[in-house]
C-alpha positions in Angstrom: 44.7 94.8 41.0 47.9 93.5 39.1 51.2 93.1 40.6 52.5 96.3 39.1 50.0 98.3 40.6 50.3 96.8 44.1 54.0 97.6 43.7 53.2 101.2 42.8 50.8 101.6 45.7 53.3 100.1 48.0 55.9 102.7 46.9 53.4 105.5 47.1 52.6 104.3 50.8 56.4 104.3 51.3 56.8 107.7 50.2 53.7 109.1 52.1 51.7 110.2 49.3 48.1 109.1 50.3 46.5 111.0 47.4 48.2 109.2 44.8 48.2 105.9 46.7 44.4 105.8 46.8 43.8 107.2 43.2 46.6 105.8 41.3 44.4 103.4 39.0 41.6 106.2 38.4 44.2 108.6 37.4 45.9 106.0 35.2 42.4 105.3 33.7 41.8 108.8 33.1 45.0 109.6 31.4 44.6 106.5 29.2 41.1 107.6 28.1 42.6 111.2 27.5 45.6 109.8 25.8 47.8 111.8 27.9 51.7 111.5 27.5 53.6 109.9 30.6 54.9 113.3 31.1 51.4 115.0 31.4 50.3 112.2 33.5 52.7 112.7 36.1 52.5 116.3 35.8 48.9 116.3 36.5 49.2 113.4 39.4 51.9 115.1 41.1 50.2 118.3 41.0 46.9 116.9 42.5 49.2 115.4 45.2 50.7 118.7 46.0 47.2 120.2 46.2 45.9 117.8 48.9 49.3 117.9 50.6 48.8 122.0 50.8 45.2 121.4 52.0 45.8 118.9 54.7 48.8 121.3 56.2 46.2 124.4 56.0 43.4 122.4 57.9 46.2 121.4 60.6 47.3 125.1 60.8 43.9 126.1 61.1 42.7 123.6 63.7 46.1 124.4 66.0 45.4 128.3 65.5 42.9 128.1 68.2 39.8 130.2 66.5 37.0 130.5 68.1 35.1 130.0 65.1 36.1 130.5 61.2 35.4 133.9 59.6 36.4 134.9 56.0 36.0 138.3 54.3 33.4 137.0 51.9 30.8 137.3 55.0 32.0 140.6 56.1 29.2 143.4 56.0 31.0 146.4 54.6 27.9 148.5 55.3 28.7 148.5 58.9 30.8 150.1 60.3 30.6 153.0 57.7 34.0 154.4 58.4 36.1 151.4 57.6 39.2 151.9 55.4 38.5 149.1 53.1 41.5 149.7 51.0 44.0 149.3 54.3 42.0 146.1 55.3 42.3 144.5 51.7 46.0 145.5 51.8 46.6 143.6 55.2 45.5 140.4 53.2 48.6 140.6 51.1 50.3 139.4 54.3 53.1 141.6 53.7 53.1 142.8 57.1 54.3 139.4 58.1 57.2 139.1 55.6 58.3 143.1 57.1 58.2 141.3 60.6 55.3 144.0 61.5 52.2 143.8 63.9 48.5 144.5 63.3 46.4 145.8 65.8 42.5 146.7 65.5 41.1 149.2 67.8 37.2 150.2 67.8 34.3 150.0 69.6 32.6 146.6 70.3 30.6 145.1 67.6 32.5 146.7 64.6 34.1 143.7 63.0 37.6 143.5 64.9 37.2 139.9 65.6 35.7 138.9 62.2 38.7 140.9 60.4 41.2 139.5 62.7 40.0 135.9 62.1 39.6 136.1 58.5 43.1 137.7 58.4 44.7 134.9 60.6 42.9 132.3 58.4 44.0 133.6 55.1 47.6 133.4 56.4 46.9 129.7 57.7 45.9 129.2 54.1 49.0 130.7 52.7 51.3 128.7 54.8 51.7 130.8 58.1 51.3 129.1 61.6 48.8 131.3 63.6 48.2 131.6 67.2 44.6 133.3 67.7 43.8 135.0 71.2 41.7 137.8 72.2 43.0 140.7 74.0 40.8 139.6 77.0 42.6 136.1 77.3 46.2 137.7 76.7 45.4 140.3 79.4 44.1 137.8 82.0 
């Protein structure tokens, strides 16, 4: 590794840019092969660092949320229960209720998907920059 690369890595470490620190040489080589302009190289490299930073932040929010397990709506069985308002559930995933400072509560008999949808909605909120604290009604009431 040459002195310029070492200096860049030292600066990237100081700036707390771990993805670029670990991948700058490879990214520069790929940019050279693709004959990218300096601006295109920086745009691409910075976008990758930002994406990694967003991913790490989302992982921290998910870990701190206290989910008993992770669920998403991709795994939800829409065939059961039969009388679920699918459009309303999908609308909740816009997360507008958070910006409006409104609450969401799911009420139904056991086994109909309340916990699955709640966790999926909270997980989605974490992925979109919101902090979440997940608790079941039983835990809150105790």
